[in-house]
C-alpha positions in Angstrom: 38.5 131.4 116.1 38.7 132.8 119.7 41.5 130.4 120.7 44.8 132.5 120.7 47.4 129.8 120.3 49.2 128.0 117.6 48.7 124.3 117.1 50.9 121.9 115.1 48.3 119.6 113.5 50.4 117.6 111.1 54.1 117.1 110.3 55.4 115.6 107.1 59.1 114.7 106.6 59.8 115.2 103.0 63.1 113.2 102.6 63.9 114.2 99.1 63.2 116.8 96.4 59.7 118.1 96.8 57.4 120.9 95.8 59.3 123.4 98.0 63.1 122.7 97.2 65.5 120.2 95.9 66.5 119.4 99.6 64.8 117.5 102.4 62.4 119.7 104.4 60.1 119.3 107.3 56.6 120.5 106.2 54.3 121.4 109.3 50.6 122.3 109.2 50.0 124.9 111.7 46.7 126.4 112.9 47.0 129.9 114.3 43.2 130.1 115.2 42.3 133.6 116.4 45.9 134.9 115.8 44.9 135.1 112.1 43.5 138.3 113.2 46.6 139.4 115.1 49.7 140.2 112.9 52.8 141.0 114.6 52.5 144.8 114.4 49.3 144.6 116.5 51.0 142.9 119.4 52.6 145.3 122.0 56.1 144.5 122.6 56.3 141.4 120.4 58.9 142.8 118.0 61.1 143.8 121.0 60.9 140.6 122.7 61.5 138.5 119.7 64.5 140.4 118.4 66.1 140.5 122.0 65.9 136.7 122.2 67.0 136.2 118.5 69.1 139.1 117.5 70.4 137.0 114.6 67.0 137.4 112.9 68.5 140.7 111.3 70.4 138.6 108.9 67.1 137.0 107.5 66.5 138.7 104.2 63.0 137.1 103.7 61.2 138.1 100.5 62.5 141.7 100.5 66.0 140.4 99.6 68.2 142.4 101.9 69.6 142.2 105.4 67.0 143.2 107.9 64.1 142.2 105.4 62.3 139.9 107.8 62.5 142.5 110.6 60.8 144.9 108.2 58.1 142.3 107.7 57.7 142.1 111.5 57.3 145.7 111.8 54.8 146.1 108.9 52.8 143.1 110.2 53.1 139.4 109.4 51.5 136.2 110.9 52.6 133.7 113.4 53.2 131.0 110.8 55.6 133.0 108.8 57.3 134.0 112.1 57.6 130.5 113.1 59.4 129.6 109.8 62.1 132.2 110.6 62.5 131.4 114.3 62.7 127.6 113.4 65.6 128.5 111.0 67.3 130.7 113.4 67.2 128.0 116.2 68.7 125.5 113.8 71.4 127.8 112.8 72.3 128.7 116.5 72.6 124.9 117.1 75.0 124.5 114.4 72.8 123.1 111.7 72.7 125.6 109.0 69.3 126.2 107.3 68.6 129.0 105.0 65.4 127.9 103.5 61.9 128.2 104.6 58.5 129.0 103.4 55.1 129.6 104.9 51.9 129.4 102.8 48.3 129.9 103.7 45.9 127.1 102.8 42.3 127.3 101.8 41.3 126.6 105.3 41.1 129.8 107.4 43.9 130.0 109.9 45.8 127.0 108.7 49.3 127.4 107.0 51.9 125.0 105.7 55.4 125.8 107.0 58.4 124.3 105.3 62.0 124.5 106.6 65.2 122.9 105.3 65.8 119.8 107.6 69.2 118.3 107.5 68.4 115.9 110.3 64.7 115.3 110.9 64.8 114.8 114.7 66.7 118.1 115.2 64.2 120.0 112.9 61.1 118.3 114.7 62.5 119.6 118.1 63.3 123.0 116.5 59.7 123.2 115.1 58.2 122.7 118.6 60.5 125.0 120.1 59.8 127.8 117.5 56.0 127.4 118.3 56.7 127.8 122.0 59.2 130.7 121.5 56.6 132.6 119.3 53.8 132.1 121.9 56.0 133.2 124.6 56.8 136.4 122.8 53.0 136.9 122.0 52.0 136.3 125.6 54.9 138.1 127.1 56.2 135.1 129.2 59.7 133.9 129.9 61.5 131.7 127.4 65.1 130.3 127.9 66.6 130.5 124.3 70.1 129.4 125.7 68.9 126.2 127.2 66.7 125.4 124.0 69.7 125.9 121.8 71.8 123.8 124.0 69.2 121.0 123.8 69.1 121.2 119.9 73.0 121.2 119.8 73.0 118.0 122.0 70.4 116.4 119.5 72.6 117.4 116.7 75.7 116.1 118.1 74.0 112.7 118.6 72.9 112.6 115.0 75.2 114.4 112.7 78.0 113.1 110.7 81.5 113.4 112.0 83.6 116.2 110.6 85.8 113.9 108.5 82.8 112.2 106.8 81.1 115.6 106.5 84.0 117.0 104.5 84.0 114.1 101.9 80.0 114.3 101.6 80.4 118.0 101.2 83.3 117.7 98.5 81.0 115.1 96.7 78.0 117.6 96.7 80.4 120.2 95.1 80.9 117.8 92.2 77.1 117.1 92.1 77.7 113.5 93.3 74.5 112.3 95.2 74.9 110.9 98.7 72.8 108.5 101.0 73.5 108.0 104.7 73.2 104.2 105.3 73.4 104.1 109.0 73.1 106.3 112.1 77.0 106.4 112.1 79.2 107.5 109.5 78.7 104.9 106.6 77.5 106.9 103.5 76.8 105.8 100.0 78.1 108.2 97.2 76.4 107.8 94.1 73.6 105.5 92.9 73.2 101.8 92.0 76.2 100.1 90.2 78.1 103.5 90.2 78.1 104.0 93.8 81.1 104.0 96.4 80.9 103.8 100.0 82.9 105.6 102.7 83.1 105.1 106.6 84.9 108.2 107.9 88.1 108.1 105.9 87.8 104.4 105.0 86.3 103.3 101.6 85.0 100.3 100.0 88.5 99.9 98.6 90.1 99.7 102.0 90.7 96.0 102.6 90.2 94.2 106.0 93.6 92.7 105.5 95.2 96.2 105.2 93.3 97.6 108.2 94.4 94.6 110.3 98.0 95.0 109.4 97.9 98.6 110.2 96.4 97.9 113.6 99.4 95.7 114.3 102.2 98.0 114.8 104.9 95.3 114.9 103.8 93.7 111.8 103.5 97.0 110.0 107.1 97.8 110.9 108.3 94.3 109.8 106.8 94.8 106.4 108.0 98.4 106.0 111.5 97.5 107.1 111.6 94.6 104.5 110.8 97.0 101.7 113.4 99.5 102.9 111.4 102.0 104.6 113.1 103.5 107.6 111.5 102.4 110.9 112.7 102.4 114.5 114.1 99.0 115.7 111.9 97.4 118.3 110.2 94.4 119.7 107.0 93.2 121.6 107.5 92.4 125.3 104.9 90.4 127.3 106.2 91.0 130.8 107.3 94.0 132.9 110.7 92.6 133.7 111.4 92.1 130.0 110.8 95.7 129.1 114.1 97.0 130.5 116.0 94.1 129.0 114.6 95.0 125.7 115.3 98.6 126.1 118.9 97.8 126.8 119.2 95.6 123.7 117.8 98.3 121.5 119.7 101.1 123.3 118.4 104.0 125.3 116.5 106.2 124.9 113.5 104.2 123.9 109.8 104.5 123.3 107.1 102.3 125.0 103.7 102.1 123.6 100.7 99.8 123.0 100.9 97.7 119.8 97.6 99.3 118.6 98.2 102.8 119.9 95.6 105.3 118.9 95.7 109.1 119.3 98.8 108.8 121.2 97.2 107.0 124.3 99.7 105.0 126.4 102.7 106.3 124.5 105.7 107.3 126.4 108.9 108.7 124.7 112.5 109.4 125.4 112.8 106.9 128.3 116.3 106.6 129.7 116.0 104.7 133.0 114.6 101.4 134.3 112.1 103.2 136.5 110.9 105.2 133.5 110.6 102.1 131.2 108.6 100.0 133.7 106.4 102.9 134.5 105.7 103.4 130.9 105.1 99.6 130.5 102.3 99.8 133.1 100.6 102.6 131.2 101.0 101.0 127.7 99.7 97.6 129.2 96.7 99.3 130.6 95.5 100.0 127.1 94.8 96.3 126.8 97.0 95.3 123.9 100.6 94.0 123.5 103.5 96.4 124.5 106.2 97.4 122.1 109.6 98.9 123.2 111.4 100.6 120.3 114.2 103.0 119.5 113.3 106.6 120.3 113.8 108.8 117.2 114.5 112.4 118.0 112.5 115.1 116.4 108.9 116.3 115.9 105.9 114.0 115.2 104.4 114.5 111.7 101.0 113.0 110.1 101.2 112.6 106.4 97.8 111.9 104.7 98.1 109.6 101.7 95.2 109.3 99.2 95.2 107.0 96.2 99.0 106.7 96.3 99.8 110.4 96.8 100.5 112.5 99.9 97.9 115.3 100.0 98.3 116.9 103.3 100.8 116.9 106.2 100.8 118.3 109.7 103.4 118.7 112.4 103.2 118.1 116.1 104.4 120.2 118.8 105.4 119.5 122.5 103.2 121.2 125.1 104.7 123.3 127.9 103.5 125.6 130.6 105.5 128.5 132.3 105.4 128.9 136.0 104.1 132.1 137.8 105.3 131.1 141.3 101.7 130.8 142.6 99.7 128.3 140.5 100.1 124.6 140.4 100.6 122.4 137.4 96.9 121.5 137.0 96.0 125.3 137.1 98.7 126.2 134.7 97.5 123.5 132.2 94.0 124.8 132.3 94.9 128.5 132.1 97.8 128.3 129.5 96.9 125.0 127.4 93.2 124.2 127.7 92.1 127.8 127.5 93.2 127.8 123.8 90.0 128.1 121.6 91.6 125.4 119.4 91.3 122.8 122.1 88.1 120.9 123.0 86.8 117.4 123.9 85.3 116.4 120.6 86.2 116.0 116.9 85.2 119.6 116.3 88.5 120.8 117.7 92.0 120.4 116.0 93.6 119.9 119.5 92.5 118.0 122.5 92.2 119.3 125.9 94.9 117.8 128.2 93.7 116.0 131.1 95.3 113.3 133.4 92.4 110.9 132.7 92.6 111.3 128.9 96.3 111.1 128.8 97.9 109.6 131.9 101.4 109.7 130.3 101.4 113.5 131.4 101.8 112.3 135.0 104.9 110.3 133.9 106.3 113.3 132.0 105.9 115.3 135.2 107.3 112.7 137.5 110.5 112.5 135.3 110.8 116.2 136.0 110.3 115.8 139.8 107.0 117.4 139.6 103.3 116.4 140.2 99.9 118.0 139.6 100.0 119.9 142.7 103.5 121.2 142.2 103.9 124.9 141.9 106.9 125.8 139.4 108.9 128.9 139.9 108.1 132.0 138.1 109.5 131.7 134.5 110.2 127.9 135.0 109.2 126.0 131.8 107.5 122.6 132.4 107.1 119.9 129.7 103.5 118.7 129.9 103.2 116.6 126.6 106.1 115.5 124.4 104.0 113.8 121.7 100.6 114.6 120.2 99.2 118.1 119.2 99.7 117.2 115.6 97.7 120.0 114.0 100.2 122.5 112.6 100.2 122.3 108.7 103.4 121.7 106.9 102.1 120.4 103.6 104.1 122.7 101.4 107.5 122.0 102.9 107.5 118.3 103.0 110.7 116.9 101.0 109.6 115.0 98.0 111.5 111.9 99.2 109.6 112.0 102.5 106.3 112.1 100.7 107.3 109.3 98.4 108.3 107.2 101.6 104.8 107.8 103.2 103.1 106.9 99.9 105.3 103.7 99.7 104.5 102.8 103.4 100.7 103.1 102.6 101.0 100.9 99.6 103.1 98.3 101.4 100.3 98.1 104.1 97.6 98.0 101.4 95.7 101.1 102.2 94.1 103.4 99.7 93.8 106.2 102.4 96.3 106.2 105.2 97.6 108.4 108.0 101.4 107.9 108.0 103.0 109.0 111.3 106.7 109.7 111.1 109.2 111.5 113.3 111.8 113.9 111.9 113.9 116.8 113.1 113.3 118.6 109.8 110.6 117.5 107.4 112.2 119.5 104.5 115.0 117.1 104.4 115.3 113.4 103.5 114.6 111.1 106.5 117.9 108.9 106.1 120.3 111.9 106.8 118.7 112.8 110.0 117.7 109.4 111.4 114.0 110.0 110.8 111.7 107.1 110.6 108.0 106.1 110.0 106.6 104.8 113.3 103.0 104.0 112.3 100.6 103.7 109.4 96.8 104.2 110.2 93.7 103.1 108.6 90.8 105.5 108.6 92.8 108.6 109.7 91.2 111.6 111.2 90.9 114.5 108.7 90.2 117.3 111.3 94.0 118.4 111.6 94.1 119.0 108.0 90.7 120.8 107.8 91.1 122.9 110.8 94.8 123.1 111.7 95.9 125.0 114.7 98.2 126.9 112.4 98.3 127.2 108.4 95.7 126.8 105.8 93.2 124.1 105.6 93.8 121.5 103.0 91.1 120.2 100.6 91.4 116.5 101.8 87.7 115.8 101.1 88.1 116.8 97.5 91.2 114.5 97.2 89.2 111.6 98.5 86.3 112.2 96.3 88.7 112.7 93.3 90.3 109.3 94.2 86.9 107.6 94.3 85.4 109.2 91.2 88.3 110.0 88.8 87.9 112.3 85.9 84.3 113.3 85.1 82.7 110.1 86.8 79.8 111.3 89.1 78.4 108.3 90.5 75.2 108.6 88.6 73.1 106.0 86.5 70.4 106.8 84.1 67.4 107.6 86.2 63.9 108.1 84.6 61.1 109.5 86.7 57.4 109.4 85.5 54.6 111.2 87.0 51.1 112.5 85.8 47.4 111.8 86.6 47.0 108.9 84.3 49.1 106.4 82.3 52.2 106.6 84.5 52.3 103.0 85.5 52.2 101.8 82.0 54.8 104.3 80.8 57.1 103.3 83.5 56.9 99.7 82.7 57.4 100.4 79.0 60.5 102.5 79.6 61.9 99.7 81.9 61.2 97.2 79.2 63.1 99.1 76.5 66.1 99.8 79.0 66.2 96.1 79.6 66.3 95.2 76.0 69.1 97.9 75.6 71.2 95.8 78.0 70.8 97.6 81.2 70.3 95.9 84.7 67.1 97.7 85.4 65.5 98.5 88.8 61.9 99.7 88.6 59.5 100.8 91.3 55.9 101.4 90.3 52.4 100.9 91.6 52.4 97.3 90.3 55.5 96.4 92.1 59.2 96.4 92.5 61.3 94.8 89.8 64.8 94.0 89.2 65.8 93.1 85.6 62.1 92.2 85.0 61.9 90.0 88.0 59.1 90.8 90.4 60.5 91.4 93.9 57.4 93.0 95.4 53.8 92.8 93.9 52.2 95.5 96.0 52.2 99.2 95.3 55.9 100.3 95.5 55.5 103.7 93.9 56.8 105.3 97.2 60.1 106.9 98.5 61.1 103.7 100.4 61.1 101.4 97.5 62.7 103.8 95.0 65.4 104.2 97.7 65.9 100.4 97.8 66.6 100.4 94.0 69.2 103.2 94.3 71.0 101.2 97.1 71.3 98.0 94.8 74.9 97.7 93.5 73.7 95.8 90.5 71.3 98.3 89.2 72.7 100.5 86.3 69.3 102.0 85.2 66.3 102.9 87.2 62.8 103.9 86.4 60.3 105.2 89.0 56.5 106.0 88.9 55.9 108.9 91.2 52.3 109.7 92.2 51.1 112.9 93.4 50.8 111.7 96.9 54.4 110.6 97.0 55.8 113.8 96.0 53.5 115.7 98.6 54.0 113.6 101.4 57.6 111.8 101.2 59.5 113.7 98.4 61.4 111.9 95.6 64.2 109.4 96.5 66.7 110.7 93.9 68.3 114.2 93.7 68.2 114.6 89.9 67.3 112.5 87.0 68.2 112.0 83.4 64.7 111.9 82.0 61.6 113.2 83.6 58.3 112.4 82.1 54.9 114.1 82.8 52.1 112.3 81.0 49.2 114.7 81.9 47.3 116.5 84.6 43.6 115.7 84.5 41.1 118.7 84.8 39.5 117.3 87.9 42.6 116.5 89.7 42.8 117.6 93.4 44.0 116.3 96.8 41.9 118.3 99.2 43.2 116.3 102.1 46.6 117.6 101.3 45.5 121.2 100.6 45.7 120.8 96.8 42.4 122.1 95.6 42.6 122.0 91.8 44.6 121.2 88.8 46.2 124.4 88.7 47.8 123.7 92.2 48.7 120.3 90.9 51.0 121.9 88.4 53.4 122.8 91.3 53.4 119.1 92.2 54.1 117.8 88.8 56.8 120.3 88.0 58.9 118.7 90.8 59.6 116.0 88.3 60.7 118.5 85.6 62.7 120.6 88.0 65.0 117.6 88.7 66.2 116.9 85.1 69.8 117.3 84.9 71.2 119.9 82.5 72.2 117.2 80.0 68.9 115.4 80.5 65.5 115.5 78.9 61.9 116.3 80.0 59.4 114.4 78.0 56.1 116.3 78.2 52.6 116.0 76.8 52.2 118.7 74.2 48.4 118.3 74.2 48.0 119.2 77.7 48.7 123.0 78.2 49.4 122.6 82.0 52.1 120.2 81.1 53.5 121.8 78.0 54.0 125.1 79.8 56.6 123.3 82.1 59.1 123.2 79.3 60.5 126.5 80.3 61.4 125.1 83.8 63.5 122.2 82.5 67.4 122.6 82.9 67.9 120.2 80.1 66.1 119.9 76.7 62.5 119.0 75.9 60.8 116.1 73.9 57.1 116.8 73.3 54.8 114.0 72.5 51.2 114.2 71.2 49.0 112.0 69.2 48.2 114.8 66.9 51.1 116.3 64.9 49.2 119.4 64.1 49.0 121.1 67.4 50.8 124.5 67.6 53.0 123.5 70.5 54.8 120.8 68.4 55.0 123.0 65.4 56.6 125.9 67.3 59.0 123.3 69.0 60.0 121.7 65.6 60.4 125.1 64.0 63.3 125.7 66.7 65.0 122.3 65.9 63.3 120.5 68.9 62.5 116.9 69.2 58.9 115.5 69.1 57.1 112.2 68.9 53.8 112.0 67.4 51.4 109.8 65.3 51.2 110.2 61.5 49.1 107.8 59.3 49.1 105.2 62.1 52.9 105.3 62.6 54.9 106.5 65.6 57.2 109.2 64.3 60.4 110.7 65.7 61.1 114.2 64.5 64.1 116.6 65.1 62.9 119.8 63.5 61.6 119.0 60.1 63.5 115.7 59.8 61.3 112.8 60.8 61.6 108.9 61.0 58.9 106.3 61.5 59.9 103.8 64.2 56.6 101.9 64.8 53.5 100.8 63.0 50.7 101.0 65.6 48.7 98.5 63.6 51.1 95.9 64.8 50.2 96.2 68.4 47.4 94.2 70.0 45.6 96.1 72.6 43.1 94.5 75.2 40.1 96.5 73.8 39.1 99.5 72.0 38.8 101.6 75.1 42.5 101.0 76.0 43.8 101.9 72.4 43.9 105.8 72.8 45.2 105.7 76.4 47.9 103.1 75.4 48.9 105.1 72.4 49.6 108.2 74.3 51.5 106.1 76.9 53.6 104.6 74.1 54.4 107.9 72.7 55.7 109.1 76.2 57.8 106.0 76.6 59.2 106.2 73.1 60.2 109.8 73.9 62.0 108.7 77.1 63.8 105.8 75.3 64.8 108.3 72.4 66.3 110.5 75.2 68.2 107.6 76.6 69.8 106.7 73.3 67.9 103.5 72.6 67.8 102.6 68.9 64.5 102.6 66.9 64.9 98.9 66.2 64.9 98.0 70.0 62.1 100.6 70.6 60.0 98.7 67.9 60.8 95.4 69.4 60.2 96.3 73.0 56.7 97.8 72.4 55.7 95.0 69.9 56.5 92.4 72.6 55.0 94.4 75.6 52.0 92.7 77.2 49.3 95.5 76.9 46.5 93.1 77.8 47.8 92.9 81.4 49.2 96.6 81.8 47.4 99.3 83.7 46.2 102.3 81.9 
């Protein structure tokens, strides 16, 4: 205990609901050694150094519940593990990964603590954990620590693993509607919902976005042909395959013209308002360098607009503006672009910014625009001289409320013609508040997978709830992407209970996925025969698009070391907590501490769900108050006080009376099964199996399974080969 340091001796990634919270956390076991005898108020200068490095700690309320609460704990004296928790939270917040949850709890082992902090991205949280330890030690030892560099490293890590802003807004909107989400790849592929009720998104594309529609939208000439055939106004144009043909096409169409790649994206390689052969040929070279076919089309006067269409309706619109600089008589064009345009806080190099920085490398058409004005990057405009830098792009100025209904209808029609459920429709119009026909406006592109940032963070105007619109399109009405999920935990009996419930759901007509210690099953077919009562196998069930009901066995160790694979459940069953239960290697010393493990299953029951609890086990029955839904108690004996009190309040109970399994709601009761009709493997199994049957019957009742099916399912269950 003479070692004044902090060692991280174990790290657990709890990827789902756990003993700490509903959300994924990183749980670290830290040994503070001799620092157990050195709380923060005994270390000279510690408070000043820590708060100077992390002034944001003043916002941490800690257990005191008010601003500055944690700082008060620092002044009064607290221990390094607790301080690490708050430093880790603050570092994640500074890096842009918001994390408000954290706990630090001492174990029975002197100097060893468990520190748990919300972990949205495991790799970032692991790096933040190590950095938090190093920062706290630097503050203790009065050595240097580079907070700025550390935060920059964490931010770089986060940028590499985080979802893009478009995907994030959809996932957040789903979360607001309590629709669960599962990330399916390191990119932006996300599953919303579980099993057969799931939908998938990839940025602003969905599982209803057809490959044919996407291919059509990427072929600008084909898109225009289809739109034109249906009466949608589009600019006349054609594909040219040679430089010398570009000017001929421009003359046939009539100048001015636009020259662009056939699969133009983000305005790259697009040149507009071209009037001379030299301009057209220079624009052809830029477009051809993008690597696709080149289109020459009629130039439509007006501003660019992007209309977002979701499920056949326009839900947001943004207007583009040309970019200009004004000369000061001293600065060249490049300097003016940096000082007057790129200095705008709304501009940046990634998706977090509504406007892009303007560079010659990113948009070489800027050079052509300057050349047409007789200028170049090094030219110095006269004081007050206005210079056009970028005619197109900068589409980030909200105009949703003023779009004329006929224009919105034309955009929706264009998306439907191409076949896209979500589309970004680009059109050019002088006045978006008027119909297109009267002003010569036209739709120029229909894009699949449109970016949403311009509507989420417009350069001007209110943000639009486009994520909500997409989620409402995917999950209309009150649908929420959920399937009936049953979670079973306890010291004993959970495997048999899990298998019984799955059997009854199968007879009820469900395609059941089950993961338990005897294997992984789909529709009663064995997929794996090893122990599958873990996070990974439960996760496999939830990904299966055929599964419309799932049953999971959750052991203590799974809850403590992995967390649960689902966020909420329809039914949560707790069979019992054995008096001698403990997991000392996980710092769970006795059955009393095991209650916090078991309650995880009860905490996850949905408000319209049911907890099925063993009334004869006081540690279990007391969890009834923790359930957001209702409770069904089960017990072999109908005379125990817990059952009587519950029935007196009109509650539901399952018990044995005269050898029959009885369902009771208040004082009304119905017999559903004669236990004498069941063959057990031996007399030793009978009392255990009877209690398991009651738990399974309670769950089946909660799921709306009829008494006849319950009876048939249990009578045909193979108890001889079932685990206790």
